PyMOL CGO cylinders between C-alpha atoms (Angstrom):
from pymol import cmd
from pymol.cgo import CYLINDER

trace = [
    CYLINDER, 13.01, 13.53, 6.05, 11.37, 10.12, 6.45, 0.3, 1, 1, 1, 1, 1, 1,
    CYLINDER, 11.37, 10.12, 6.45, 8.13, 9.58, 4.54, 0.3, 1, 1, 1, 1, 1, 1,
    CYLINDER, 8.13, 9.58, 4.54, 5.69, 6.87, 5.67, 0.3, 1, 1, 1, 1, 1, 1,
    CYLINDER, 5.69, 6.87, 5.67, 3.87, 5.20, 2.76, 0.3, 1, 1, 1, 1, 1, 1,
    CYLINDER, 3.87, 5.20, 2.76, 0.86, 2.90, 3.04, 0.3, 1, 1, 1, 1, 1, 1,
    CYLINDER, 0.86, 2.90, 3.04, -0.82, 3.23, -0.37, 0.3, 1, 1, 1, 1, 1, 1,
    CYLINDER, -0.82, 3.23, -0.37, 0.22, 3.87, -3.96, 0.3, 1, 1, 1, 1, 1, 1,
    CYLINDER, 0.22, 3.87, -3.96, 3.58, 5.26, -2.84, 0.3, 1, 1, 1, 1, 1, 1,
    CYLINDER, 3.58, 5.26, -2.84, 4.63, 1.84, -1.59, 0.3, 1, 1, 1, 1, 1, 1,
    CYLINDER, 4.63, 1.84, -1.59, 5.09, 0.94, -5.24, 0.3, 1, 1, 1, 1, 1, 1,
    CYLINDER, 5.09, 0.94, -5.24, 8.80, 1.37, -5.92, 0.3, 1, 1, 1, 1, 1, 1,
    CYLINDER, 8.80, 1.37, -5.92, 8.41, 1.72, -9.68, 0.3, 1, 1, 1, 1, 1, 1,
    CYLINDER, 8.41, 1.72, -9.68, 5.82, 4.49, -9.31, 0.3, 1, 1, 1, 1, 1, 1,
    CYLINDER, 5.82, 4.49, -9.31, 7.96, 6.29, -6.75, 0.3, 1, 1, 1, 1, 1, 1,
    CYLINDER, 7.96, 6.29, -6.75, 10.97, 6.21, -9.09, 0.3, 1, 1, 1, 1, 1, 1,
    CYLINDER, 10.97, 6.21, -9.09, 8.92, 8.33, -11.51, 0.3, 1, 1, 1, 1, 1, 1,
    CYLINDER, 8.92, 8.33, -11.51, 7.27, 10.53, -8.89, 0.3, 1, 1, 1, 1, 1, 1,
    CYLINDER, 7.27, 10.53, -8.89, 10.30, 11.08, -6.65, 0.3, 1, 1, 1, 1, 1, 1,
    CYLINDER, 10.30, 11.08, -6.65, 13.54, 9.92, -8.31, 0.3, 1, 1, 1, 1, 1, 1,
    CYLINDER, 13.54, 9.92, -8.31, 15.60, 10.99, -5.27, 0.3, 1, 1, 1, 1, 1, 1,
    CYLINDER, 15.60, 10.99, -5.27, 13.54, 8.94, -2.78, 0.3, 1, 1, 1, 1, 1, 1,
    CYLINDER, 13.54, 8.94, -2.78, 15.31, 5.96, -1.21, 0.3, 1, 1, 1, 1, 1, 1,
    CYLINDER, 15.31, 5.96, -1.21, 13.41, 3.03, 0.30, 0.3, 1, 1, 1, 1, 1, 1,
    CYLINDER, 13.41, 3.03, 0.30, 14.84, 2.33, 3.76, 0.3, 1, 1, 1, 1, 1, 1,
    CYLINDER, 14.84, 2.33, 3.76, 12.62, -0.42, 5.16, 0.3, 1, 1, 1, 1, 1, 1,
    CYLINDER, 12.62, -0.42, 5.16, 9.24, -1.11, 6.66, 0.3, 1, 1, 1, 1, 1, 1,
    CYLINDER, 9.24, -1.11, 6.66, 7.50, -0.43, 9.94, 0.3, 1, 1, 1, 1, 1, 1,
    CYLINDER, 7.50, -0.43, 9.94, 4.07, -0.29, 11.59, 0.3, 1, 1, 1, 1, 1, 1,
    CYLINDER, 4.07, -0.29, 11.59, 1.99, 2.67, 12.65, 0.3, 1, 1, 1, 1, 1, 1,
    CYLINDER, 1.99, 2.67, 12.65, 0.20, 1.61, 15.83, 0.3, 1, 1, 1, 1, 1, 1,
    CYLINDER, 0.20, 1.61, 15.83, -3.41, 2.44, 16.65, 0.3, 1, 1, 1, 1, 1, 1,
    CYLINDER, -3.41, 2.44, 16.65, -4.31, 3.14, 13.01, 0.3, 1, 1, 1, 1, 1, 1,
    CYLINDER, -4.31, 3.14, 13.01, -5.77, 0.99, 10.26, 0.3, 1, 1, 1, 1, 1, 1,
    CYLINDER, -5.77, 0.99, 10.26, -5.82, 1.12, 6.48, 0.3, 1, 1, 1, 1, 1, 1,
    CYLINDER, -5.82, 1.12, 6.48, -9.08, 2.07, 4.77, 0.3, 1, 1, 1, 1, 1, 1,
    CYLINDER, -9.08, 2.07, 4.77, -10.25, 2.84, 1.25, 0.3, 1, 1, 1, 1, 1, 1,
    CYLINDER, -10.25, 2.84, 1.25, -12.34, 5.90, 0.40, 0.3, 1, 1, 1, 1, 1, 1,
    CYLINDER, -12.34, 5.90, 0.40, -11.79, 5.41, -3.35, 0.3, 1, 1, 1, 1, 1, 1,
    CYLINDER, -11.79, 5.41, -3.35, -8.13, 5.96, -2.47, 0.3, 1, 1, 1, 1, 1, 1,
    CYLINDER, -8.13, 5.96, -2.47, -6.17, 4.73, 0.55, 0.3, 1, 1, 1, 1, 1, 1,
    CYLINDER, -6.17, 4.73, 0.55, -6.02, 6.46, 3.88, 0.3, 1, 1, 1, 1, 1, 1,
    CYLINDER, -6.02, 6.46, 3.88, -5.44, 5.57, 7.50, 0.3, 1, 1, 1, 1, 1, 1,
    CYLINDER, -5.44, 5.57, 7.50, -7.76, 6.20, 10.44, 0.3, 1, 1, 1, 1, 1, 1,
    CYLINDER, -7.76, 6.20, 10.44, -7.38, 5.91, 14.19, 0.3, 1, 1, 1, 1, 1, 1,
    CYLINDER, -7.38, 5.91, 14.19, -8.19, 2.42, 15.41, 0.3, 1, 1, 1, 1, 1, 1,
    CYLINDER, -8.19, 2.42, 15.41, -6.94, 1.58, 18.91, 0.3, 1, 1, 1, 1, 1, 1,
    CYLINDER, -6.94, 1.58, 18.91, -5.27, -1.82, 19.03, 0.3, 1, 1, 1, 1, 1, 1,
    CYLINDER, -5.27, -1.82, 19.03, -4.79, -2.00, 15.24, 0.3, 1, 1, 1, 1, 1, 1,
    CYLINDER, -4.79, -2.00, 15.24, -1.76, -1.18, 13.14, 0.3, 1, 1, 1, 1, 1, 1,
    CYLINDER, -1.76, -1.18, 13.14, -0.90, -0.27, 9.57, 0.3, 1, 1, 1, 1, 1, 1,
    CYLINDER, -0.90, -0.27, 9.57, 2.01, -1.88, 7.76, 0.3, 1, 1, 1, 1, 1, 1,
    CYLINDER, 2.01, -1.88, 7.76, 4.03, 0.82, 6.01, 0.3, 1, 1, 1, 1, 1, 1,
    CYLINDER, 4.03, 0.82, 6.01, 7.07, 1.40, 3.85, 0.3, 1, 1, 1, 1, 1, 1,
    CYLINDER, 7.07, 1.40, 3.85, 9.62, 4.02, 4.81, 0.3, 1, 1, 1, 1, 1, 1,
    CYLINDER, 9.62, 4.02, 4.81, 11.33, 6.34, 2.34, 0.3, 1, 1, 1, 1, 1, 1,
    CYLINDER, 11.33, 6.34, 2.34, 14.07, 8.89, 2.83, 0.3, 1, 1, 1, 1, 1, 1,
    CYLINDER, 14.07, 8.89, 2.83, 12.93, 11.89, 0.78, 0.3, 1, 1, 1, 1, 1, 1,
    CYLINDER, 12.93, 11.89, 0.78, 14.27, 15.30, -0.20, 0.3, 1, 1, 1, 1, 1, 1,
    CYLINDER, 14.27, 15.30, -0.20, 12.41, 18.63, -0.16, 0.3, 1, 1, 1, 1, 1, 1,
    CYLINDER, 12.41, 18.63, -0.16, 11.85, 18.23, -3.92, 0.3, 1, 1, 1, 1, 1, 1,
    CYLINDER, 11.85, 18.23, -3.92, 10.34, 14.80, -3.30, 0.3, 1, 1, 1, 1, 1, 1,
    CYLINDER, 10.34, 14.80, -3.30, 8.03, 16.27, -0.67, 0.3, 1, 1, 1, 1, 1, 1,
    CYLINDER, 8.03, 16.27, -0.67, 6.85, 18.95, -3.12, 0.3, 1, 1, 1, 1, 1, 1,
    CYLINDER, 6.85, 18.95, -3.12, 6.16, 16.26, -5.73, 0.3, 1, 1, 1, 1, 1, 1,
    CYLINDER, 6.16, 16.26, -5.73, 4.29, 14.15, -3.18, 0.3, 1, 1, 1, 1, 1, 1,
    CYLINDER, 4.29, 14.15, -3.18, 2.28, 17.19, -2.06, 0.3, 1, 1, 1, 1, 1, 1,
    CYLINDER, 2.28, 17.19, -2.06, 1.04, 17.60, -5.65, 0.3, 1, 1, 1, 1, 1, 1,
    CYLINDER, 1.04, 17.60, -5.65, 0.36, 13.87, -6.09, 0.3, 1, 1, 1, 1, 1, 1,
    CYLINDER, 0.36, 13.87, -6.09, -1.55, 13.64, -2.78, 0.3, 1, 1, 1, 1, 1, 1,
    CYLINDER, -1.55, 13.64, -2.78, -3.60, 16.78, -3.35, 0.3, 1, 1, 1, 1, 1, 1,
    CYLINDER, -3.60, 16.78, -3.35, -2.15, 18.43, -0.26, 0.3, 1, 1, 1, 1, 1, 1,
    CYLINDER, -2.15, 18.43, -0.26, -3.70, 20.28, 1.56, 0.3, 1, 1, 1, 1, 1, 1,
    CYLINDER, -3.70, 20.28, 1.56, -7.23, 19.83, 0.12, 0.3, 1, 1, 1, 1, 1, 1,
    CYLINDER, -7.23, 19.83, 0.12, -7.47, 16.03, -0.23, 0.3, 1, 1, 1, 1, 1, 1,
    CYLINDER, -7.47, 16.03, -0.23, -4.77, 14.96, 2.25, 0.3, 1, 1, 1, 1, 1, 1,
    CYLINDER, -4.77, 14.96, 2.25, -3.15, 16.60, 5.26, 0.3, 1, 1, 1, 1, 1, 1,
    CYLINDER, -3.15, 16.60, 5.26, 0.23, 15.81, 6.79, 0.3, 1, 1, 1, 1, 1, 1,
    CYLINDER, 0.23, 15.81, 6.79, 0.70, 14.16, 10.17, 0.3, 1, 1, 1, 1, 1, 1,
    CYLINDER, 0.70, 14.16, 10.17, 4.00, 13.55, 11.89, 0.3, 1, 1, 1, 1, 1, 1,
    CYLINDER, 4.00, 13.55, 11.89, 4.73, 10.38, 13.83, 0.3, 1, 1, 1, 1, 1, 1,
    CYLINDER, 4.73, 10.38, 13.83, 7.99, 9.43, 15.47, 0.3, 1, 1, 1, 1, 1, 1,
    CYLINDER, 7.99, 9.43, 15.47, 8.82, 7.43, 12.32, 0.3, 1, 1, 1, 1, 1, 1,
    CYLINDER, 8.82, 7.43, 12.32, 8.25, 10.38, 9.99, 0.3, 1, 1, 1, 1, 1, 1,
    CYLINDER, 8.25, 10.38, 9.99, 5.60, 12.16, 7.94, 0.3, 1, 1, 1, 1, 1, 1,
    CYLINDER, 5.60, 12.16, 7.94, 2.43, 10.59, 6.55, 0.3, 1, 1, 1, 1, 1, 1,
    CYLINDER, 2.43, 10.59, 6.55, -0.48, 11.87, 4.45, 0.3, 1, 1, 1, 1, 1, 1,
    CYLINDER, -0.48, 11.87, 4.45, -4.00, 11.28, 5.85, 0.3, 1, 1, 1, 1, 1, 1,
    CYLINDER, -4.00, 11.28, 5.85, -7.19, 11.94, 3.91, 0.3, 1, 1, 1, 1, 1, 1,
    CYLINDER, -7.19, 11.94, 3.91, -9.26, 14.93, 5.02, 0.3, 1, 1, 1, 1, 1, 1,
    CYLINDER, -9.26, 14.93, 5.02, -12.61, 13.30, 4.15, 0.3, 1, 1, 1, 1, 1, 1,
    CYLINDER, -12.61, 13.30, 4.15, -14.43, 10.52, 5.97, 0.3, 1, 1, 1, 1, 1, 1,
    CYLINDER, -14.43, 10.52, 5.97, -16.10, 7.58, 4.27, 0.3, 1, 1, 1, 1, 1, 1,
    CYLINDER, -16.10, 7.58, 4.27, -15.40, 4.27, 2.64, 0.3, 1, 1, 1, 1, 1, 1,
    CYLINDER, -15.40, 4.27, 2.64, -15.55, 3.36, -1.03, 0.3, 1, 1, 1, 1, 1, 1,
    CYLINDER, -15.55, 3.36, -1.03, -14.01, 0.63, -3.17, 0.3, 1, 1, 1, 1, 1, 1,
    CYLINDER, -14.01, 0.63, -3.17, -10.84, 1.64, -5.08, 0.3, 1, 1, 1, 1, 1, 1,
    CYLINDER, -10.84, 1.64, -5.08, -10.50, 0.99, -8.79, 0.3, 1, 1, 1, 1, 1, 1,
    CYLINDER, -10.50, 0.99, -8.79, -8.68, -2.18, -9.80, 0.3, 1, 1, 1, 1, 1, 1,
    CYLINDER, -8.68, -2.18, -9.80, -5.54, -0.53, -11.24, 0.3, 1, 1, 1, 1, 1, 1,
    CYLINDER, -5.54, -0.53, -11.24, -5.06, 1.60, -8.14, 0.3, 1, 1, 1, 1, 1, 1,
    CYLINDER, -5.06, 1.60, -8.14, -5.50, -1.42, -5.87, 0.3, 1, 1, 1, 1, 1, 1,
    CYLINDER, -5.50, -1.42, -5.87, -2.99, -3.43, -7.94, 0.3, 1, 1, 1, 1, 1, 1,
    CYLINDER, -2.99, -3.43, -7.94, -0.46, -0.58, -7.68, 0.3, 1, 1, 1, 1, 1, 1,
    CYLINDER, -0.46, -0.58, -7.68, -0.72, -0.83, -3.89, 0.3, 1, 1, 1, 1, 1, 1,
    CYLINDER, -0.72, -0.83, -3.89, -0.60, -4.64, -3.97, 0.3, 1, 1, 1, 1, 1, 1,
    CYLINDER, -0.60, -4.64, -3.97, 2.69, -4.42, -5.89, 0.3, 1, 1, 1, 1, 1, 1,
    CYLINDER, 2.69, -4.42, -5.89, 3.95, -2.01, -3.24, 0.3, 1, 1, 1, 1, 1, 1,
    CYLINDER, 3.95, -2.01, -3.24, 3.10, -4.56, -0.55, 0.3, 1, 1, 1, 1, 1, 1,
    CYLINDER, 3.10, -4.56, -0.55, 5.23, -7.08, -2.47, 0.3, 1, 1, 1, 1, 1, 1,
    CYLINDER, 5.23, -7.08, -2.47, 8.00, -4.49, -2.95, 0.3, 1, 1, 1, 1, 1, 1,
    CYLINDER, 8.00, -4.49, -2.95, 8.24, -3.93, 0.83, 0.3, 1, 1, 1, 1, 1, 1,
    CYLINDER, 8.24, -3.93, 0.83, 7.39, -7.53, 1.84, 0.3, 1, 1, 1, 1, 1, 1,
    CYLINDER, 7.39, -7.53, 1.84, 4.37, -6.39, 3.85, 0.3, 1, 1, 1, 1, 1, 1,
    CYLINDER, 4.37, -6.39, 3.85, 1.58, -8.64, 5.13, 0.3, 1, 1, 1, 1, 1, 1,
    CYLINDER, 1.58, -8.64, 5.13, -1.08, -8.47, 2.39, 0.3, 1, 1, 1, 1, 1, 1,
    CYLINDER, -1.08, -8.47, 2.39, -3.86, -9.54, 4.77, 0.3, 1, 1, 1, 1, 1, 1,
    CYLINDER, -3.86, -9.54, 4.77, -4.12, -5.92, 5.98, 0.3, 1, 1, 1, 1, 1, 1,
    CYLINDER, -4.12, -5.92, 5.98, -4.61, -4.70, 2.42, 0.3, 1, 1, 1, 1, 1, 1,
    CYLINDER, -4.61, -4.70, 2.42, -7.21, -7.37, 1.71, 0.3, 1, 1, 1, 1, 1, 1,
    CYLINDER, -7.21, -7.37, 1.71, -9.08, -6.57, 4.93, 0.3, 1, 1, 1, 1, 1, 1,
    CYLINDER, -9.08, -6.57, 4.93, -9.29, -2.87, 3.99, 0.3, 1, 1, 1, 1, 1, 1,
    CYLINDER, -9.29, -2.87, 3.99, -10.72, -3.85, 0.60, 0.3, 1, 1, 1, 1, 1, 1,
    CYLINDER, -10.72, -3.85, 0.60, -13.29, -6.15, 2.20, 0.3, 1, 1, 1, 1, 1, 1,
    CYLINDER, -13.29, -6.15, 2.20, -14.36, -3.37, 4.58, 0.3, 1, 1, 1, 1, 1, 1,
    CYLINDER, -14.36, -3.37, 4.58, -14.78, -0.98, 1.64, 0.3, 1, 1, 1, 1, 1, 1,
    CYLINDER, -14.78, -0.98, 1.64, -17.10, -3.50, -0.06, 0.3, 1, 1, 1, 1, 1, 1,
    CYLINDER, -17.10, -3.50, -0.06, -19.04, -4.07, 3.18, 0.3, 1, 1, 1, 1, 1, 1,
    CYLINDER, -19.04, -4.07, 3.18, -19.71, -0.38, 3.69, 0.3, 1, 1, 1, 1, 1, 1,
]
cmd.load_cgo(trace, "trace")
């Protein structure tokens, strides 16, 4: 299965601990969604926008581990796009993430060579809310 990561699971070091069998396979974009922070990262529908993401090939064991980490199904639900599966937060709202969490994601952006401006914009919007 292909797993679409946009938050803490972009961080390759963290994923090695969480899902040792996961293999990074590249990056992509999820169209008509944008990155937000509600203490933790999520994505929301936003026509004309896109989210930069990392793609992982995962096993069933990886998915079970990610389910626990993401608080599935209470905190996050699963959605399937043509690229693969993604977790989306069940609760609306915006709130600033803590610094360590944000830095974990920022390292993930570097790990996948993603455009950091999307991450910074999501942080700015969390502060503005």
